[in-house]
VMD Tcl script that draws the C-alpha trace (Angstrom):
set ca {
  {-56.17 29.69 -30.78}
  {-58.39 29.78 -27.77}
  {-58.79 33.08 -25.83}
  {-57.61 32.65 -22.22}
  {-60.18 34.35 -20.12}
  {-59.59 35.78 -16.42}
  {-61.21 33.61 -13.70}
  {-61.24 36.58 -11.38}
  {-60.91 40.41 -12.23}
  {-61.26 43.87 -10.85}
  {-61.10 47.43 -12.47}
  {-61.11 50.73 -10.40}
  {-60.17 54.14 -10.35}
  {-57.38 55.25 -7.84}
  {-56.12 58.38 -6.71}
  {-52.33 58.38 -5.87}
  {-50.94 60.53 -2.95}
  {-47.53 59.76 -4.53}
  {-46.33 58.78 -8.05}
  {-46.39 55.01 -6.94}
  {-48.76 52.46 -5.14}
  {-48.21 49.53 -3.19}
  {-49.83 46.16 -3.29}
  {-49.43 44.04 -0.22}
  {-49.91 40.42 -1.11}
  {-51.16 39.25 2.40}
  {-48.22 39.49 4.85}
  {-45.35 41.68 3.20}
  {-41.99 41.98 5.10}
  {-41.52 45.55 4.33}
  {-42.18 47.59 1.07}
  {-40.07 47.73 -2.02}
  {-38.80 51.09 -2.85}
  {-40.35 52.61 -6.18}
  {-38.19 52.42 -9.19}
  {-36.60 55.80 -10.32}
  {-36.22 54.62 -13.94}
  {-38.61 54.36 -16.87}
  {-37.40 50.94 -17.67}
  {-38.71 49.26 -14.40}
  {-42.00 50.28 -13.38}
  {-42.70 47.53 -10.87}
  {-40.49 46.16 -8.09}
  {-40.93 43.50 -5.41}
  {-39.40 42.92 -1.98}
  {-36.84 40.13 -1.62}
  {-39.84 37.78 -0.35}
  {-41.86 39.01 -3.41}
  {-44.97 39.64 -1.10}
  {-45.13 43.25 -1.79}
  {-45.32 45.05 -5.20}
  {-44.37 48.87 -5.76}
  {-45.86 50.23 -8.96}
  {-44.38 53.47 -10.32}
  {-47.05 55.61 -12.20}
  {-46.10 57.38 -15.29}
  {-47.91 60.46 -14.16}
  {-47.27 62.60 -11.06}
  {-49.13 62.23 -7.91}
  {-52.84 63.30 -7.52}
  {-53.61 62.00 -10.91}
  {-56.31 59.50 -11.43}
  {-55.27 56.09 -12.56}
  {-57.28 53.26 -13.93}
  {-55.99 50.01 -12.52}
  {-57.10 46.57 -13.42}
  {-56.25 43.25 -11.83}
  {-56.86 40.14 -13.97}
  {-56.40 36.56 -12.55}
  {-55.77 33.50 -14.95}
  {-55.39 29.82 -14.55}
  {-52.72 29.86 -17.24}
  {-50.41 32.34 -18.94}
  {-52.56 34.53 -21.23}
  {-51.41 36.74 -24.13}
  {-50.90 40.39 -23.49}
  {-54.10 42.53 -23.92}
  {-54.35 44.11 -27.43}
  {-53.86 47.90 -27.24}
  {-51.39 50.58 -27.59}
  {-49.26 49.91 -24.31}
  {-46.25 52.27 -23.66}
  {-44.79 49.91 -21.28}
  {-44.83 46.11 -20.74}
  {-42.91 44.41 -17.93}
  {-43.20 40.94 -16.28}
  {-42.45 40.06 -12.64}
  {-43.13 37.51 -10.10}
  {-44.79 37.57 -6.63}
  {-46.20 35.43 -3.81}
  {-49.28 35.83 -1.79}
  {-50.62 34.41 1.55}
  {-53.99 33.68 2.59}
  {-54.00 36.80 4.58}
  {-56.11 39.75 3.16}
  {-54.11 41.94 0.47}
  {-53.52 45.56 0.99}
  {-53.81 48.30 -1.59}
  {-52.11 51.61 -0.53}
  {-50.40 54.75 -1.96}
  {-47.00 54.30 -0.48}
  {-46.90 54.91 2.99}
  {-50.29 56.15 3.29}
  {-52.65 53.59 4.83}
  {-55.80 55.28 3.32}
  {-57.46 53.42 0.64}
  {-56.48 54.77 -2.78}
  {-59.45 53.14 -4.73}
  {-62.76 54.57 -5.11}
  {-65.55 52.22 -4.12}
  {-65.83 49.37 -4.81}
  {-62.66 48.20 -3.33}
  {-60.68 45.22 -4.74}
  {-61.19 41.99 -3.08}
  {-59.08 41.24 -0.07}
  {-58.51 37.69 -1.23}
  {-57.98 38.43 -4.93}
  {-54.56 36.78 -4.96}
  {-55.65 33.68 -3.02}
  {-55.89 30.34 -5.28}
  {-58.91 28.34 -3.97}
  {-58.36 24.60 -3.62}
  {-54.42 25.16 -2.97}
  {-52.29 25.93 0.19}
  {-50.68 29.11 0.58}
  {-48.10 30.57 -0.14}
  {-49.54 31.13 -3.87}
  {-46.85 31.71 -6.44}
  {-47.60 34.06 -9.33}
  {-46.12 35.33 -12.55}
  {-47.44 38.59 -13.92}
  {-47.33 41.06 -16.48}
  {-47.72 44.93 -16.08}
  {-49.33 46.83 -19.12}
  {-49.35 50.67 -18.94}
  {-50.93 53.17 -21.31}
  {-51.81 56.76 -21.34}
  {-55.43 56.96 -22.89}
  {-57.80 59.51 -21.36}
  {-56.25 58.84 -17.95}
  {-53.27 56.74 -17.22}
  {-54.11 52.85 -17.14}
  {-52.49 49.99 -15.65}
  {-53.34 46.34 -16.04}
  {-51.90 43.69 -14.09}
  {-52.29 40.16 -15.37}
  {-51.37 37.28 -12.95}
  {-51.16 33.47 -13.61}
  {-49.92 30.63 -11.51}
  {-46.05 30.27 -11.60}
}
mol new
graphics top color blue
foreach p $ca { graphics top sphere $p radius 0.5 }
foreach p [lrange $ca 0 end-1] q [lrange $ca 1 end] { graphics top cylinder $p $q radius 0.2 }
display resetview
């Protein structure tokens, strides 16, 4: 079986001002409230253009976050993941935003994720994605979000 490799990716360290973070996929119409259960760690707004991810740790803890973009559905990454969850989302061609809840300050240490990470070159928006959230607690809490075309 051939390994499916990401066509774009970003990994960075983030500091959360709350125990969740928000990914605006271009032009979100509001923010999804964070989940209060351990079974659901990612929620989307009704228009699916804003994702809220609840961390397993408390606020002010560093979190390693990776975004992996694929041309087709990949296998989950190998590892000792404590939580796996699938989701759907929609992006526009407007720049993406990454915040720690309602705080507009950037949560990522430099370098920042690319603003057009969720755009699909050669296609017209909106860009429909399926995704998978993988979480683990290694030296720091680690989140991997895999995205592929819906």
